[in-house]
C-alpha positions as CSV (number, residue, x, y, z in Angstrom):
1,M,-37.7,-44.9,-41.1
2,N,-35.8,-44.1,-38.1
3,R,-33.9,-40.9,-37.6
4,E,-30.3,-42.3,-37.8
5,F,-31.1,-44.0,-41.1
6,R,-32.5,-40.7,-42.6
7,I,-29.4,-38.8,-41.5
8,L,-27.1,-41.5,-43.0
9,L,-29.2,-41.4,-46.3
10,F,-28.9,-37.5,-46.3
11,V,-25.1,-37.6,-45.8
12,I,-24.6,-40.2,-48.6
13,S,-26.9,-38.4,-51.0
14,S,-25.1,-35.0,-50.3
15,L,-21.7,-36.6,-50.9
16,L,-22.9,-38.1,-54.2
17,M,-24.3,-34.8,-55.4
18,V,-21.1,-32.9,-54.4
19,S,-18.8,-35.5,-56.0
20,C,-20.6,-35.5,-59.3
21,G,-20.1,-31.8,-60.0
22,G,-17.7,-30.3,-62.5
23,E,-17.4,-30.2,-66.2
24,V,-17.1,-33.4,-68.1
25,I,-14.0,-33.3,-70.3
26,P,-13.7,-36.0,-73.0
27,K,-10.3,-37.7,-73.3
28,P,-8.5,-37.3,-76.6
29,K,-8.2,-40.3,-78.8
30,G,-4.8,-41.9,-78.3
31,M,-2.8,-44.1,-80.6
32,L,-0.1,-46.5,-79.5
33,R,3.2,-45.2,-80.7
34,L,5.9,-47.8,-81.1
35,S,9.3,-46.7,-82.3
36,Y,12.2,-48.9,-83.4
37,P,15.8,-47.9,-84.0
38,E,16.8,-46.7,-87.5
39,P,18.1,-49.8,-89.2
40,I,21.9,-50.2,-89.7
41,Y,22.7,-53.0,-92.2
42,K,25.8,-55.0,-92.3
43,K,26.9,-57.7,-94.7
44,V,26.7,-61.2,-93.2
45,E,29.4,-63.6,-94.3
46,L,28.1,-67.2,-94.0
47,P,29.7,-70.6,-94.8
48,C,27.0,-70.9,-97.4
49,P,26.5,-70.2,-101.1
50,Y,24.7,-66.9,-100.4
51,T,25.3,-63.6,-98.4
52,F,23.0,-60.8,-97.5
53,E,22.8,-57.7,-95.3
54,K,21.1,-57.9,-91.9
55,N,19.9,-55.2,-89.5
56,E,22.1,-54.9,-86.5
57,F,18.9,-54.9,-84.4
58,S,18.6,-58.6,-85.1
59,D,20.7,-61.5,-83.9
60,L,21.8,-64.2,-86.4
61,R,21.9,-67.7,-85.3
62,K,22.2,-71.2,-86.9
63,A,18.7,-72.7,-87.2
64,R,17.7,-75.4,-84.7
65,R,16.3,-77.4,-87.6
66,N,19.9,-78.7,-88.1
67,K,20.2,-78.1,-91.8
68,N,23.1,-76.6,-93.6
69,C,22.7,-72.9,-94.4
70,W,19.5,-72.5,-92.5
71,Y,19.5,-69.5,-90.3
72,D,17.3,-67.5,-88.0
73,L,17.3,-63.7,-87.5
74,D,15.9,-63.1,-84.1
75,Y,14.3,-59.8,-83.2
76,K,14.0,-60.2,-79.5
77,R,12.4,-56.8,-78.8
78,L,9.8,-57.4,-81.4
79,R,9.2,-61.0,-80.3
80,A,9.7,-62.2,-83.9
81,T,12.0,-64.4,-86.0
82,L,12.8,-64.4,-89.6
83,Y,13.4,-68.0,-90.6
84,I,15.8,-68.5,-93.6
85,S,16.0,-71.8,-95.4
86,Y,18.4,-72.8,-98.2
87,F,17.9,-75.6,-100.8
88,E,20.0,-76.8,-103.7
89,V,17.8,-76.7,-106.8
90,G,19.0,-79.8,-108.7
91,N,16.1,-80.9,-110.9
92,N,13.4,-79.9,-108.4
93,L,12.9,-76.2,-109.1
94,D,9.2,-76.8,-109.8
95,S,8.7,-78.6,-106.5
96,L,10.6,-75.9,-104.6
97,L,8.5,-73.1,-106.2
98,R,5.2,-75.0,-105.5
99,D,6.2,-75.6,-101.8
100,A,7.2,-71.9,-101.3
101,Q,3.9,-70.8,-102.8
102,N,1.9,-73.3,-100.8
103,L,3.5,-72.1,-97.6
104,T,2.0,-68.6,-98.3
105,Q,-1.4,-70.0,-99.3
106,E,-1.6,-71.9,-95.9
107,H,-2.1,-68.5,-94.3
108,F,-5.0,-67.6,-96.6
109,I,-7.6,-68.9,-94.2
110,K,-6.8,-66.3,-91.6
111,A,-5.6,-63.6,-93.9
112,D,-7.6,-60.7,-95.2
113,G,-5.4,-60.6,-98.3
114,I,-2.1,-61.6,-99.8
115,T,-0.2,-59.3,-102.2
116,Q,2.7,-60.5,-104.3
117,E,5.6,-58.5,-105.6
118,P,7.9,-60.2,-108.1
119,Y,11.6,-59.5,-107.6
120,I,14.0,-59.6,-110.5
121,D,17.7,-58.7,-110.3
122,A,19.0,-60.0,-113.6
123,E,22.5,-58.6,-113.1
124,N,23.0,-60.7,-109.9
125,K,20.8,-63.6,-111.1
126,V,18.4,-63.2,-108.2
127,Y,14.7,-63.9,-109.0
128,G,11.8,-64.4,-106.7
129,M,8.6,-63.3,-105.0
130,F,7.8,-61.3,-101.9
131,Y,4.5,-61.9,-100.2
132,E,2.8,-59.6,-97.8
133,V,-0.1,-61.1,-95.8
134,T,-2.7,-58.8,-94.1
135,G,-5.0,-60.0,-91.4
136,D,-4.6,-62.2,-88.4
137,A,-2.3,-64.7,-90.1
138,A,0.7,-66.3,-88.4
139,S,3.2,-64.9,-90.8
140,Q,2.9,-61.3,-92.2
141,S,5.8,-61.5,-94.8
142,Q,7.4,-64.2,-96.8
143,F,9.7,-64.6,-99.8
144,Y,11.6,-66.9,-102.0
145,L,14.7,-66.2,-104.1
146,T,16.5,-68.4,-106.7
147,D,19.0,-68.2,-109.5
148,S,16.8,-70.9,-111.2
149,V,19.7,-73.3,-111.6
150,Q,21.5,-74.0,-108.3
151,H,20.2,-72.0,-105.3
152,F,16.8,-71.5,-103.6
153,V,16.2,-69.5,-100.4
154,V,12.9,-69.2,-98.6
155,G,12.2,-66.7,-95.7
156,S,9.3,-66.1,-93.5
157,I,8.6,-64.0,-90.4
158,Y,6.7,-65.3,-87.4
159,F,5.8,-63.5,-84.2
160,R,5.9,-65.2,-80.8
161,A,2.5,-63.9,-80.0
162,K,-1.1,-64.6,-80.9
163,P,-1.7,-63.0,-84.4
164,N,-3.6,-59.8,-84.0
165,Y,-2.9,-57.7,-87.1
166,D,-3.8,-54.3,-85.5
167,S,-1.4,-54.9,-82.6
168,I,1.6,-56.2,-84.5
169,L,1.2,-53.9,-87.5
170,P,4.0,-51.4,-86.5
171,A,6.4,-54.3,-85.9
172,A,5.3,-56.1,-89.1
173,D,6.0,-53.0,-91.1
174,Y,9.4,-52.6,-89.6
175,L,10.2,-56.3,-90.4
176,R,8.8,-56.1,-93.9
177,N,11.3,-53.3,-94.7
178,D,14.1,-55.4,-93.2
179,M,13.0,-58.4,-95.3
180,K,12.9,-56.3,-98.4
181,H,16.4,-55.1,-97.7
182,L,17.6,-58.6,-97.2
183,I,16.1,-59.6,-100.6
184,E,17.7,-56.7,-102.4
185,S,21.1,-57.4,-100.8
186,L,21.2,-61.2,-101.3
187,R,24.0,-62.4,-103.5
188,W,25.0,-65.9,-104.6
189,D,28.6,-66.9,-103.7
190,E,29.7,-69.0,-106.6
191,E,33.0,-69.7,-105.0
192,Y,31.4,-71.6,-102.1
193,K,32.1,-75.3,-102.1
């Protein structure tokens, strides 16, 4: 080896040895902390046979699906939408129940689990089921509510992102609580015509 090359090799090795010194300090484990505003609920008056309370954090808009009494609650900051659909029962309660339950079961392929919570408010004649889906499913929470005679409402939350349960869990928890409040505040408007 020539002399210049040895000098260059010596300088590079000296720099490497000097730069590797010091005590190694492990970094503490960090968790992503997402915070959302404390919910403030206000009653929504709709030209429909039902009312409910919505979080002011969401924007209510008429559904693009062009059906009467179908609405969307848009959570822009969470990149999620709660879709609300209304049906008149008529003689098809069994069919509506089956469709609502099948909607939830469609997510079973990607889901780690689905829990069901029956909802009964006999005083206001509101009966239904709340579903919570865990895992990388497209919808984390769904519900249906009915008075068993005239009215049937279905709701489901979808994120505008690829389902990754660990990433959307804080937002899914926040929305689950909003959905439960909507369920508990839903009332039938018998004077609607």
